[in-house]
N, C-alpha and C positions, 0 to 999 in steps of 0.2 A: 217628801217621802211621808206615806200615812205611818203612823205609829201601829204597832201590833196590836194595841188595845183598841184604836179605833178600827182596825180591820176586823177584830173579834165582835165588836158592837154591830158593825154592818153584815157580817155572816149570821149573827143572831137574828137580826130584822128582817133578813131575806128568807130565812128559814121560819120563822114564824108569822111573818106579816103583822106584827102587834109590838109596839113600842114597850108597853109594860111587859110583856111576857120576854121579850129580849133582855129588858133590863133585869129580871128576876133570873135569867139564864146565865148571865154575865156578872151578877152580885153588884149592881150598882144602882142607882137611882134612875127613874126616868128622865128627870130634867138634865143629868149629868150625861145619859146617853145621847139624848137629843142634841146637846150642845156640842158633843164631839162629832156626832154625825154631821153636824152643820158646819164646822170647822172643817173638817175632812173635805166637804164639797167646796168651801170657799178655797182651800187649798189647792185643790184639783182644778177648779174653774169650772165645775160640770155639776149638773144635778143628777144625783144617783138614785134618790128615793121621791116619787110623787107623793104627797101628802094631801089628804083630805078628812072630812070629819068621819066619813062611813068606812074607809079603807085605805091600805098602804098599797102601792105598787112600784116595784122594782124598775128604773128606765132600763132601755137597751144597755146603755153605758155602765149602770150601775150592776147588770147582771154579769157583765164582762169583768168588773172590777172585783166582784164577789167570788167569781172563779179563781182569778188569781190570788185574792187574798186567802182563800182557804189553801191553796199550795205554800204560801208563804207561812202560814200559822202553822200549817203540818210540819214544814221544814224546820220551823223554829222550835217545835216541840222535840223533833229528832235529835237537834243540836244540843237542847237541855238534857236530854236522856243520854246522849253520848257523854256530855260533861260530867253527869251526876255520875256515871257508871265508871267514870276514868278510863273509858276505852275498853272495859270487860266485856267479853262475849257472854250472852245470856245471864246478865244481871239487871237488876232495877226492874221497873214497870214495864210489862209485856200485854198489851190488851189483844186477847185471842177472841176472835169470833167463830162461832160455829153452829150448824144447823141442829134442831131438836131431835133429829132422827138419829144423830152420832153421839152428841155430846154424853149424856147418860151412860151409854153402852160401851165407851169407849174410855173416856177420861179416868174413871176410877182404877182401870187396870194400868194407866201409864203415869199419872199425877205423883203417886207417892215416891216412885223411883226418880222423877224428874226433880222433884223438892230436894230428895236427900242428895243427888248429885250437884244440882245448883242452888245452893242454899239462899244466894244473894237474889234470885229471880223471883218476882212477885207478879204472879199471872192474874188479870183480871179478866174474868169469861164473860162472854156476852153470848147468848143464844139469839138467834135471828132466822128468819125464814131465807132459805139458801139463794133465792133471788136477790134479795137484798145485800149479802155480803160483799160482792165485787164493789157496787156502789159505796158501801161503807169504808171498805179499804181506800178507794180513790178520794174519798173525802177526808181522811185523815182519822175516822171516827174509831177505827181499830188498827192494829198495826199488821196483824197477820190472820188467816182465817183458813179453817178446813173447808175445803169446797170440792164439789164435784170436778172431774176433769174430763174435757179441756175447759179451760175458762177462756172465754171469748172476748177478752178486755185487753188491749194493747198496751195499757200502761201496768200491767200487772205480770208477774211470771210467778211459776209454781214449780213444786218438786213432788214427784210421785210419793205416795205414802203407801196404799195398799188396794187391792181389789175385794170388792165385798159382793158375795153372792146375794141375788134376790131370789127368794124362794116361795114357791107356791103354797099356799095356806088353805084348807078347807076345812069346815065344821065336821065335828066327830059322825053326824048324821048324813053327811053329803054323799051323793052316789059314787063319788070317786074316793071316798075316805079310806077304804081298806085297799087300795091298790098298790101303793108305795111308789110304783113307777107308772106313767102315763104316755100316750102318744100325743103330741101336740095338737092332734086334729080332734081330740076329745074335748078340748075347750072351746070349739066352736059353739056359739050361741050362750056360753056361760055369761052370766052377770058378774062384772068385776069391780071391786071398790078399791079406792085409793084416796090418798090426802088431796085437798085442793090445790088449784093453780097457784104457783108460787113455790111449790115444792118440786123439785127435779124429780123427784118419786112419781108424781103425777105424770110427768112427761114421759118417763121411762115405761111406765104401765101403759098409758095410752098407745105407744109403740107397740107394747108386746099384745095388746087387745087387737091392733090392727093385723099384726102378723098372725095371731091364732084364730081371728074370727071370732073373737069373744066381744060383748058389749061392755063398755064403761058406764057406770051408774052415776052420773054427775049429781043427782038429787040426793045420793047417800054418801057424800063425800066426808072423809072423816077428817077431825081436827087435831088428832094425835094417832101414833102408832097403837096404843091401847085402845082407842075407840074403834080403829078398823079390827082390831083383834075381836072386840066384842060384838062387831056387827057381823062378822064370819059367824061367830058362834051361834048368833040368833040365827043364822040361815039366810040372811040378806043378801050373800053373795060370797065370791072367793076373793083372795087379795095376792099380792106378791110383798113379803117383808123383808126388810134386810137382814142379812145374817147376824150381825152384831144383836140386833133385837131377839131375834130368834133363839140366840145362844142362851140368854139371861131369862127371857120371859116364857118362851113356848114349849120347848123341849119337855119339861116334865108336864105339861097341861093336857090332861087326857081330853079335853073338849074341843082340841083341835089337831088336825093332821098335817104334816108337812109332806109334800109330795114331789119326786122329781119327774123331769120332763126327758123322755129318751132322746139322747142325742141333742141335747139343747141345754146350754150353760148360760146362765143370765148372771151378769156381774154389773156393778157400777164402779168407777174408778175414783178414788178419792186422793187428795192432795193437799199440800199446806202451799197458800197463795200470799204474796206481798206486793207492795209496790215495786216497780223497777226502780224508781228513784229513790229508795231507802239506802241510806248509809248503813244498815245494819245485814245486808244480804248474808255475809257469812254466818253470822248467828243463826240465820233463819235456815239455813242450808245444814247447819250442825243440827238445829233442833229437827229438822226433819228426818236427818238420819238416826237420830234418837229414837224419835218415834217408831221408824220402820224397825230398829232392831228390838224395841220392847214388843212391838205388835207381833213379831216373829217368835218372841220369846213366850209370851202369853197366850197365844192362840195357836200352838202347835196342833191340837187336835181338830182344828177348823180351818176351812180352806179359805183364809184371809188374803193369802199374797199368791203370787205366782200369775 
């Protein structure tokens, strides 16, 4: 059987396609890494890596072994976590991934209470484009993630957290700015801005453009919600913004107006996701319940759930 250390070396080489960088990632020397990988190939009796002066290529067998190796390393990490925590729920290190359109506007409202209630829990927070979070979960790079629902990955399961409205934002000088409520037909032909592909907000806004007869402006894709906001103020177009962001950043801004669409409520559904194979399911369900109760308590004046 390969050792966990050998599998760690192999996965690092597969992800970097570079022996020196793989050695740096695994805190070892390049000769040691090369020797251990050669020993692994000799033990298995098969070539895992094609080596040449110009490049490294994983063989078909090597690719399969890497996938199994990732799962073994992930399971070993969970075993260590369970052992260190002595079987306690919500204790020890927990790696949380979440999209940048949610983290800064949600976590400040829930983390203080979470740390007070579970002082032995250490959260490592990693922001990532939402389309990369399911893969990071499956690869064991994070333990849980705040994701948009539904998650179309068979290896993952999720718990509902909240429904967040997507609100129409226009500049103060826009023709619709003083209307308060509009009919969806009035959006026909409007230029609409959003984040780039890779953000589920992009896909949601594209769908709304198709529904309302508006035009998505790909040449003006924002890199953040703040960028979208500034482009709207400059008159480059209109946009749809998540309710948590609006609550913190927009409601007191006189340069931008939030409008309602008559007879049309727009939401995105947010949940907590993890691997089905995880031995920490009970802890994650408990954490999701905590998040729901805190969200309901913190955002009573804002239509977050329901």
